[in-house]
N, C-alpha and C positions, 0 to 999 in steps of 0.2 A: 483771808485772801487778798492778794495785791490787785489791784485793778490799774496797774500802770502797764500802758499798753507799748510803750518804748522799749522795753525789754522783751525781745522776741526770742523764744526758745528755738534753738537750731541743733538738735542732737547730731546730724550728720550733715554739718554744713561742707565738709570736706572729704572727699572719697579716701585721702590717706589717713584718716582717721580710725577706720575700721580693719580688724584683722580677718574678716570672714573672705575667703576664696573668690577669684574672679575669673572670669572667663578670658582666656589669652588671646581669643578671635576677635572679641567685642567689647571686653572691659565690663561687663555687667557682674553684680554680685551674684555668687550662687551660695548655698548653705553648705556646711561641712560634709552633711550626708549625699548630697548630689555630687560633690568632689569624690567621696568614697565610691560610689556606684558609677559614675560616668567619667571620672577621671583617669589618668594614667596611673603608673606604679607610684609615683610620688604625689597622687591626688591633685594633679594639676590638670585643669577643665581646659580643654582645647576647643570645646564647641558647647553651647547651650541651648534650651529651647527657643531665645531670641535670634539665633543666628543659623540653626540647624534644625530637622527633624529628628525626633528619637531615633528612627531607623538609622539615619547617618551616624548619631552619636553611638549606637549599639554596636555598630560594624568596625567603630574605631578608625573611620576614614580620617578623622582630624587630627589624631596622633601621630606625630613624625615615627618614622622607624626607629630612630634610635632611643626614643623615650618608650617606647612599648616593650 
């Protein structure tokens, strides 16, 4: 094992390095399954638990009319 403390491991140092879906409203990362369940027809998440309640997400109030 290496004891070199100068080399820090940063697997997600940039948000652009991940292909996981993100909430359009607040930018938080969500799982693909969450996007399938709570996203629109193209699995775009317009609200997540960090910026909306589950009741609001289930009623699709955050999805624009043209994306429904």
